N, C-alpha and C positions, 0 to 999 in steps of 0.2 A: 333818325335811323330808319331805313327803308324796310319793307316787309321781308325782303330776302334775308337781310341780316337778322331780323327777328325770328324767322323760321330757323335759321342756322343756330341761333342761341337756344331756341326752344328744344330742338332735336338733341343738341349736345347735352344740355342740362338734364333733360328728362331721361335720356337714354343711359347716361353714365351715373345716375344717382341711385345708389343702393339704399337699403332700408336702414332703419335705426338699429344700432347694435353696439356691442362693446368689443374689446380687443380679444375676447375669448373667455370661456368659463373655466373654472378650476374643478368643477364637478361634472363628471361624465356618466350619464346613465345609459349604458350600452344594452340595448334590447337583444343584440346578437348573442350575448352570453347570459342565458337565463339564470335567475337567482334561485337558490335553494338554501335550506337551513345550513348555517355555517359558512356559506359562500354567497353572501348577499350585500357586500359593501359596494358603495359607489366608487368609481375610479376617481381619486382626487390627487392633485399635485401636492408634492411634499417638499418643504424646504429642508435642506441638509447643510447647515453651516458646519464648518470643520475647524479644528485647532491642531496644529502640529507643534509638538513640544511647548504646549500652552500658548502658542502665538496664533492669533486668529488667521485663518487661511481662507481658501475659496469657499463660497457658498454654492452648493449644487442644488439641482432640482430633480426630484424623482417622481415616481407615480406609485400610489398605494395599490395593494392587491385587492382582489375580490374577497379574499378570505382574511382571517386574522382580526385582531382587535383594532379599533379605530385610534387614530393619533390625536394628541392634544392639538387644540386650535390656537392656543396662545403660547408665545415664546417663553414667557416667564414660568409657565407650568411644565415646560419640557426640560428634562434633565440632560446635562452634558455627560455622555457615556463613552467609555473607552471602546475603540474599534479593534477587533481581532480578526486576523485572516484565518479562515477555516482550514483544517487539516483532516481529510483531503479538501482541496479547494472547491470541488463541485458539491460537497456535502451530501453525496448520495449514499453515504454510509455514516454511522455514528461518528462524529468528530472526535479526535483525540484531545482536543482542547479541554482544559479544565477552566470553566467560566464561572464568574460570579456576577451575573447580570450585565455582562458586556454585550455589545452589538457585534454580531457575527457577519463578516464579509465573505460572500461565496460567489462562485462563478455559475452562470447559467449553463444548462445542458446536462445530459447524463441521466436525469430523472425528472420527475414532475416538480413543480414549484411547491406543492403542499408537502411532498416528501422531504424536501430540503427544510421547510419550515418546521415540520414535526421533529426532525433530528436536531435542529437548532434549539427548539424548546426543550428537548430531552436533556441537553447538556447545560441547561439553565441560562440560555441567552435571553437578553431582554428584548431583542429585535433582530431581524435579519435583513441585510442589504444584499440584493442579488445584482451582479454586474451583467448587463446585457452584452452580447457579442457584436452589437451594432451601436452606432452613435445615437440612434433613435430610442425612444422609450417603448416598452411593450406592455400590454395589459395582461397581468397575471391572473389566470382564472383556474377554477377547479376542473379537472377532467371528469368525464361523465361517469366513469366506473369507480371513482374514488369514494371511499366511505369515511376515512379518518380525516375529516376537515374541521374538527373542533379544535382550532388553533388559537391559543391565548396570547400570542405575541404579534406585533405588527410586522408586516412584510412590505418592503419598498424596493422597487427596481431603479437602478442608476444606469445612465448611458455608459458606453464603453470607455470613453476618455476620462470620465469622472472616476470610475472604478479603477482604471489603470493608475491614475495619479495617487489615489488612496493606497492602493496595493504597493506601489513603489515606496511610499513613505514608511509603510509598515515594515517592508523588507530592509529598509535602512536603519531599523531599530529605533525609529522615531516614535514618540508617544502621540497617537492620533486619537482625538476625541471628536464625537459628532453629536449633533442635536437633531431630533426628528420632530417636526410639527407641521400641521397643515392649516394655516390661517384661513379664516373665512372672509369672503368679500362682504363689505357693507351692503345693505339692501339698496341704499341710495347714496351715491357719492356726490360731492360738491360739483364735480364736473357735469353730472346730469342736470343739476339746477342751472348752471351757467348755460348749457346747451338749450334748455327750455326757455330761459330768458332771452337768449339770442334769437331763437326761432320765433318766439312770440313778438319780440321787438321788431324783427325784420318784417313780419307779416303786417303788423300795425303800421309801421312807417310806410311800407309800400302801398297798403290799402288806402290810408288817408291821402297819400300823394295822388294815387289814381283817382280817388273820389273827388279830390279838390280840382284836379285838372278837368275831370268830366263835368263837374258843376260849372266851372268857368267857361268851358266850351258850350254848355247848354245856355248859360246866361248870354253869351255872345251870339248864339244862334237866335235866341228870342229877340235880341236887339235888331238883328238883320231881318228877321221875319216882319218886324214892325215897319222897317224901312221898305220892305218888299222890293229890294234892289237885286240886281244880277250878281252882286257880290256874294249872295248867299250860296249859290251853287259852287262858286269858286272856293269859298271858305270850307264847304263840306268836303270837297276833294282834297284840300290841303290837310284838314284835320284828320281825315280818315287814313291818310297815307302814313301817319306815324304810329299806327296801332295795328295789331293783328287779332282778329276775332276768330276764336276756335269754333269749329262746327262739329257736328256729330261724326262726320267722316274722318276728320283729323283726330278726333278723340279715340276712335276705334283703331285708326292707323298707328296711334301712339304705342299700343300694346305690341304690334308687329315690329315696328322699328326699334323700340326699346329692347325687345327680346333678342333681336338680331345683334344689336350692339353688345348686349350682355353676354351672349354666347361667344362673340368674337373676343371680348375681354377675357372670358374664362379660358378660351383655347390659346390665346396669344399672350396672356399675362406673364410678363417677365420684367426684369429691371430696365432693359432698353426700351420696351414698349411703354413702360410707366413714364420714362423720361420724355418720350414723344408726347404723351398725354399732358405732362406738365408744361411743355412748350406750347401746345395748343391752348391750354388753359390760360397761360400768360398772354398769348396773342389775343384771345377773346377778351381778357380783362383790359388790355390796352385799347381795344376797339371801342369798349363801352365807356371808358373814362371821360371822353369829351361829352358824351350824352348825359352823364350824371353830374356834370359841372364839378369835377374833382378839384378844380382850382380853388374852391372854397375851403379845401382842407390842406392848403399849402403849409400850414403850421405843423403838419405831421410829416416828419422827414422819414420817408419809407426806405430810402436807399441804404442808409447806414444799418437799418435793421436786418438787411440781408447779409450784412457782414458781421454783426455782433454775435450771432449764434443762432442755434436752431429754434430757441424760444421766440426770438424776435422774428425769425423767418416764418414761424407758424402763425404769429400774430398778424403779420403782413398778409399771409395767404387768407386768413380769416376775414380781414378787412376787405380784401379784393373779392372774396366769395360772397360776402354779404352785399357788397355793391352790385355784383352780378345778379344776385337774386332779386334785389330791389328793382333793378332795371328790367328784368324779365317780367316781373309782376306789374310793371308800369306799362309795358308795350304789348303784352299778351293779355287778352281780355276774354272772359266768358260772357257771351251775349245774353244768355238766358239760363233759367234754372234747369231746363231740359238738357242742355249741353253740359252743364256742370255735373248733373247726375250721371250722365253717360261717361264723362271723363273720369270722375272719381270711382265709379264702379269698375271701369276697366283697369284703373290703377290698383284697386283693391285686389282684383283677380290676378293681376300681374305680380304683385307682391306675394300673395298666397302661393302661387305656382312656383316662383323662383326661389322662395325661401324654404318651403316645406315639400311640395310635390316633386321638385327637381331632385330630391334625395333618392327617389326611387329610380330615376333615369340615369343620373350621373354619379350615384353613390355618395354624394355630398351636396350640401346646399350651395348652389352656384352663386347666389347673391352674397352669401356670407363670405365665401372664398374670395370673391372679387373685392368686396368691401374691406376685408382685413388685409388683402395683399399677400395671401398665403404662398403664392408662387413667385413673388417678386421681392423676397428678402424682408417680408413683413412691412413693406411700404404700401400704403393704401393709395387709391386713385385720388387725384386732386379735387374731385367733385364732392368733397365732404367737409363738414365742420368737425374738427378734431381737437379734443382737449385732453390733456393728460389727467388720469385719475389721481386725485390728490391724496386720499386717505385709504387707498387700496393697497394692502400689503404686497400684492402681486404686480402692482404698477399697471402699465398698459394705457389705453386710450378709450374714451367714450366718443362715439361718432354718430352723426346724423347726416343722411344724404340730402343734397340740395332738393331733390324731388319731394322729399317728405315735408319740406317747407313750402315749395312753390305750388304743389298741387292743392293743398288746402287753402293756401294763400290766394289762389285764383278765385275760389268760391267766396272767401271773406271779402276780397276786393270788390267782387260783383255785388255782394249784399250791401256793402257800404255805399257803393256808387248808386245803387237803386234807391237806397234810403235818402241820401242827400239830394238826389235829383228830384225826389218827390216833395221835398220841403219847399 
């Protein structure tokens, strides 16, 4: 593989690799809505399974309010409670319903959220579900001049389509029951363990391969030095043509090029653009297959996996991604500790800026948005190792960018080459 191709792979991989992250959190601490006594809950996602005439129906997802009591975190502790439509529907005056700890379904608008919740609590409702007038969820907060925020029932907002479906069932005289709970995510999921093992295994394989080839080249060079023949110069030219040494200039340039690519992805991220990236990723994978001698893995029938389903497709992409990273770690080399320090320091500043500082400029974390694919139908870019979260009640994926493996891998490979060449 020539240097031009190596540079091509390095730029693509390092520019398109977002940071380590998950598919999104279920707890949102919003600093734009200050907390105060009685209005200090975190915004959490809420599961709302439903039953229509005692038959399990659709499970909806809502968001808890800043006020009210917190919800149960375990499904077995959450009660199945009958749902009643408020009269009047906006619940801006005391409802005419006679309740016995039912859940009250109301429409948004007409008055504040806390006013609705206070009226619902006054008629003995066990909880209040507020239907948004949009398909998105809205964070329910306390208004600045409100004083009656000591609310002892939970309040949850539902999107418009979910609320309309529940309302229609109630108007058909169907018996509708709901359950409200907000399950917590485990601190560590098995997916994170698998990602860690894959990342460490990839770095170790690539580092030992790089160190072994470097040592073999050094032994061969010593033999040629003893012979003192002209073949030495020729062999040096040949051996150096297969590798790319990173210098301090390219290390600094990485931040600029990677930032430009990241902004381009952020601005152009859509389903069609994501498909273009997938095609480019596949082309790059096909280009490197001969270099890594993939014929040794002919027992792995990759093609049927693309047909069997998304799980096999994901596995094939992971295999190709690991092969790509091992190849990059083999052909791209850090020549000394100075370059390694500059490269990792620049990468550290790059991550800090685009994960945290970019929120002040773009009003959201650019790197997180690109990594999760928020603007492309929740499909992330192909430069990620992506594994489904196995024991997470909210599902989703755990991901790690190729750059988070390649960048530290370059330093590990350099250290191992340096150690083995001194033995």
